[in-house]
TIVEX-853199 format. One record per residue (C-alpha): residue number from 1; residue in three letters; chain; x negated, y, z. Coordinates in pm, 1 decimal. Each point is the difference from the previous one (the first is absolute). Layout:
N
NUM / ALA / A / X / Y / Z
...
This chain:
112
1 / MET / A / -3123.0 / -3894.5 / 17844.3
2 / SER / A / -68.7 / 354.7 / -95.0
3 / GLN / A / 270.7 / 169.1 / -247.8
4 / ARG / A / -322.0 / -15.6 / -304.4
5 / ASP / A / 3.8 / -405.0 / 71.7
6 / THR / A / 345.9 / 19.1 / -12.4
7 / ILE / A / -9.2 / 167.6 / -331.7
8 / GLU / A / -226.9 / -219.3 / -161.8
9 / GLN / A / 184.6 / -299.2 / 55.8
10 / SER / A / 305.9 / 93.7 / -152.1
11 / ARG / A / -198.5 / 72.9 / -283.2
12 / GLN / A / -124.4 / -385.2 / 36.7
13 / ARG / A / 288.4 / -127.3 / 2.7
14 / PRO / A / 292.8 / 190.7 / -79.3
15 / GLY / A / 299.6 / -184.8 / 72.6
16 / PHE / A / 244.5 / -97.5 / 329.9
17 / SER / A / -196.5 / -220.6 / 232.7
18 / VAL / A / 74.0 / -386.6 / 58.7
19 / GLY / A / 284.4 / -11.1 / 219.1
20 / THR / A / 149.1 / 350.5 / -16.0
21 / PRO / A / 385.3 / -30.2 / 20.4
22 / THR / A / 156.8 / 187.5 / -282.4
23 / ARG / A / 335.3 / 64.2 / -107.6
24 / ALA / A / 154.6 / 129.8 / -329.5
25 / GLU / A / 339.4 / 130.1 / -37.8
26 / ILE / A / 251.0 / -74.6 / -287.5
27 / ILE / A / 312.2 / 218.7 / -75.4
28 / VAL / A / 258.1 / -212.3 / -222.3
29 / SER / A / 312.3 / 225.9 / -108.0
30 / PHE / A / 338.6 / -130.3 / -120.7
31 / GLY / A / 323.3 / 106.5 / -145.2
32 / ASN / A / 302.2 / -51.1 / 91.0
33 / ALA / A / -10.8 / 17.0 / 340.8
34 / LYS / A / 238.9 / 106.3 / 269.5
35 / ALA / A / 123.0 / 381.9 / 51.6
36 / GLY / A / -188.5 / 60.9 / 297.0
37 / ALA / A / -311.2 / 135.4 / 235.8
38 / THR / A / -242.8 / -251.2 / -99.0
39 / SER / A / 66.4 / 107.7 / -372.8
40 / SER / A / -26.5 / 285.2 / -271.4
41 / PRO / A / 268.4 / 110.4 / -221.3
42 / ASN / A / -82.0 / 48.3 / -394.8
43 / VAL / A / -388.7 / -139.7 / 2.2
44 / ASP / A / -128.0 / -72.6 / -354.2
45 / ILE / A / -178.8 / -317.7 / 115.5
46 / ASN / A / -117.1 / -120.6 / -402.0
47 / GLY / A / -134.7 / 322.7 / -54.3
48 / ASN / A / 231.2 / -7.4 / -341.1
49 / GLY / A / 111.7 / 341.1 / 77.1
50 / LEU / A / 349.8 / -52.7 / 35.8
51 / LEU / A / 195.2 / -129.1 / 291.3
52 / ASP / A / 147.2 / -331.9 / -72.4
53 / ALA / A / 271.6 / -137.4 / 172.6
54 / ASP / A / -197.2 / -223.0 / 235.2
55 / GLU / A / -181.6 / 310.1 / 112.4
56 / VAL / A / 321.3 / 224.3 / 183.9
57 / TRP / A / -126.5 / -190.0 / 316.2
58 / VAL / A / -360.0 / -78.0 / 68.3
59 / GLN / A / -222.4 / -140.1 / 262.1
60 / SER / A / -349.9 / -69.8 / 126.1
61 / VAL / A / -177.6 / -281.6 / 186.6
62 / ALA / A / -309.5 / -15.8 / 128.0
63 / ALA / A / -207.4 / -317.9 / 53.9
64 / ARG / A / -328.4 / 3.3 / 222.1
65 / PRO / A / -182.5 / -321.7 / -65.8
66 / SER / A / -347.0 / -1.9 / 206.5
67 / ALA / A / -293.6 / -216.8 / -11.4
68 / THR / A / -378.1 / 4.6 / 133.7
69 / VAL / A / -288.6 / 59.5 / -300.9
70 / PRO / A / -135.5 / -328.1 / -88.0
71 / ALA / A / -387.0 / -116.9 / -30.6
72 / GLU / A / -174.8 / 108.5 / -306.5
73 / THR / A / 13.4 / -326.6 / -284.9
74 / PRO / A / -204.0 / 94.9 / -278.6
75 / GLY / A / 214.1 / 45.8 / -334.2
76 / ASN / A / -293.2 / -66.7 / -235.8
77 / GLU / A / -367.8 / -16.3 / 66.7
78 / THR / A / -171.5 / 15.8 / -295.8
79 / VAL / A / 60.9 / 368.4 / -141.4
80 / THR / A / -64.8 / 60.1 / -380.7
81 / LEU / A / -12.3 / 399.9 / -154.2
82 / SER / A / -49.0 / -36.4 / -330.1
83 / ARG / A / -23.4 / 365.9 / -205.2
84 / THR / A / -21.7 / 54.7 / -387.9
85 / ARG / A / -171.9 / 220.1 / -195.3
86 / ARG / A / 335.5 / 190.8 / -105.6
87 / SER / A / 51.6 / 81.6 / 301.4
88 / THR / A / -314.1 / 146.8 / 222.1
89 / SER / A / -68.5 / 233.3 / -316.2
90 / THR / A / -179.8 / 253.6 / 107.1
91 / ARG / A / -22.3 / 217.4 / -359.4
92 / ARG / A / 213.8 / 273.2 / -24.7
93 / ARG / A / 241.4 / -43.5 / -357.4
94 / THR / A / -6.2 / 251.9 / -198.5
95 / ALA / A / 358.3 / 222.4 / -22.2
96 / GLU / A / 88.2 / -196.2 / -389.6
97 / GLU / A / -71.0 / -338.2 / 222.3
98 / ARG / A / 256.5 / 157.1 / 266.7
99 / HIS / A / 293.6 / 86.0 / -237.5
100 / ARG / A / -96.8 / -317.7 / -159.5
101 / SER / A / 82.2 / -234.9 / 270.5
102 / HIS / A / 297.8 / 223.2 / 32.8
103 / GLY / A / 160.7 / -57.5 / -312.4
104 / GLN / A / 1.3 / 357.2 / -138.2
105 / GLY / A / -279.9 / -2.1 / -280.6
106 / PRO / A / -259.8 / 216.6 / -51.3
107 / ALA / A / -137.1 / 285.8 / 252.9
108 / ALA / A / 89.6 / 329.9 / -95.1
109 / ALA / A / -266.3 / 256.1 / 20.1
110 / THR / A / 114.2 / 147.3 / 375.0
111 / ASP / A / -2.4 / -372.0 / 167.2
112 / VAL / A / -417.7 / 21.9 / -19.3
């Protein structure tokens, strides 16, 4: 298979092939950890801008679940696309219409 064929095939079906092994890494940080080589001092883990009592020593651990890509299952065989006239208008609005839609009152002469 040529490189061109591979590129074309990837455009047709983006994503992973069925049976491809995958792995995610999830890192969880928690406070009240023991002081030691695997923990860090003074980390604001809840993002409140303060060092709380339980953030004096913080530790993070990783979980690495793995799975394979399953076979494709249809989620919605019938897709309905719709649009409203308002959302597809191609007419340009005047400066006054733009100002009114933003609650700014009538347009000034310099806005035209």
